[in-house]
N, C-alpha and C positions, 0 to 999 in steps of 0.2 A: 489840688483838692480832689478827693475821691469821687469817682463816678457814682451818682445817686440813681442812675437809671435802673439798676437791678433791684431797687427797693420799691418800684412802682407796682401798684396792684395789677394783676393780670386777669383779664376777663376770659373765662372758659365756658364753653357750652358742652355739657355732657349729654350724649345720646345713648339710649339703651336702658334696660332695666338693671339697676345696680344693687337692689336689695329685694328680698322677699317681704312684701309689706303685709302685715297682719295675718300670718299663717295660722291655721287652726292647729291644735295639737296633732302630732302625727298619728296615723292609724297603723298600729302594730297588730295585724290580724293573726289569729291562730292558724298558722300555715306551716307546712313542713319545711319551708325555706326561710332564710333570714332576709326578708324584704319588709319594707315599710312604705307608706305613702303620706305625703304632706298635701293637704288640700288648701289651695289658695283662693281667696275671694277674687271675683272678676277685677282685672286691672287693665287700664288703658294700654294698648299695644303689647300686653304681656304675651299674646299668642305668637308674636314674632320671636320670642325668646325660648319657646318650647317646641318639641316635636310631637306631632300627633301620632299615636300608636294605632295601627290598623289591626283589627281583631284577627285577620288572616295572616299576619306577619310571620315569617319563618326564618330560622337561622340559615345562613348560606352553608354550602357543603364544606367539609374539611378541606383545608388547603387554600380556601379563598383568602385574599388579603383583606384584613380589617384594620381599623385604626381606633386607638383609644385616646381620648382627650380628657385631661383632668388637671387637678391642682395639687400635685404631691408636695409634701412638706420639705423634701430635699431641695426644692427650687424656690422656697418662700423668700421674700425680700424684706429686710428689716425696715421698719417705719417707726422711728422713735423707740419707744419701749415695746412696741408690738411688731407684728409682721403682716405683710400683705401676701395673699395667695397669688401665685404666678402660674400661668397656664403652661402646660407641656403636653406633647403628644408623641406617640410612637405607633408604628404599624408592624404587622407580622402575620404569618399564616395561621389561620384558625384551626384549632384541633377541636372539632365539634363534639368529640366523644369525651373530652376532658381527661384523656389518659396520660398526658405529658407530666402530670404531677403525681408523685408517689406518697404525698403527705396529706394529712387531714387539715382542713375539711375538704372533701371532694366536692367539686362543683360540676355544672353542666358542660363547661367548655374551658379551654385554656388558650392563651396567646403568649408566645415567648416575647421577651423584651431584651434589648441590648442598650441599656442606659448606663451611665457612669455611676449610678447610685441604685439602691433597691427601689422597687416600684411601690413602696409604702405610700399610702395617701391617695391612691386611685380608687378606693372603695366608693361605690356610688356613681362612678364615671360611666358614660355610655360607650358602647362598642358599636362602631359604625361601619357599614359596608356600602360601597358605591356600586350599584348594579351595572353590569356590563351587557346584559341581554335585553332587548335586541341590540341596543347601543348603550354606550357609556352615558350616564346621566350625572349632572353636577349636584344632584340632591341625594345625600346619603340616607340610608335607612338605618334606624336603630335596630340592632340585632341582638343586643344583650346589655347587661349591666355588670360591672366588675364588683366582686364581693371581697376578694382578698388577693394577696400575692404570696408567692413562695420564693424566697431569696435563694434557697438551695438549688432549685431547678430553674430559676430566673424566668418565671412565668407569672402571669396574672390569671385569675380564674373567676368565673361568675356564673350568672344565670342567663340562659338563652331567652329570647324574646317570647317564645311560646310559654315558658314558665311565668314570665312577668304578666302576660296577657291573662293566663289562668288565675294568677293571684288577684289581679284587678277585677276580673269577672266574678270570682268566688267571693269577693269582699265589696261588691258594688253597693250593697245596702249601707255598709259602714262608711263608704266614701261619699255617699249622697246625703249624709245627715245634715 
């Protein structure tokens, strides 16, 4: 007789924010850069899922090691007729001038990648830096957001944290509607 144990219900407890509940329409402000903001209503424990942006945040110097964490399409997992996003990350030296890419659109900075696939799908991902002065801290700082990738130069590029803070401050009235 076949083993029936694999057909038993399995109780699971999921912890963490799994979806953005009731977001308002995004704010696409008239700004010289391709940025948008999504305003979420207050949600229990949601603050544990997001990073607070300090108005005085600055991009680290060129050469600093930064990490990019995202959900690129190249590593998606099939789920029936659909797909599930799968996380992936990489690290590399920051080019704070954005000079490593010779192709449009030019962005504030670039980070090289060495992945077995193009870095398509990292758009909107955070760029993180672990401070080392005066000592290393286990809490990374958001220092930018990826906007695009260049498969020819094998880099991702995006907007530095100062540009993001300026965008948020310039559009504070729209964000507080």
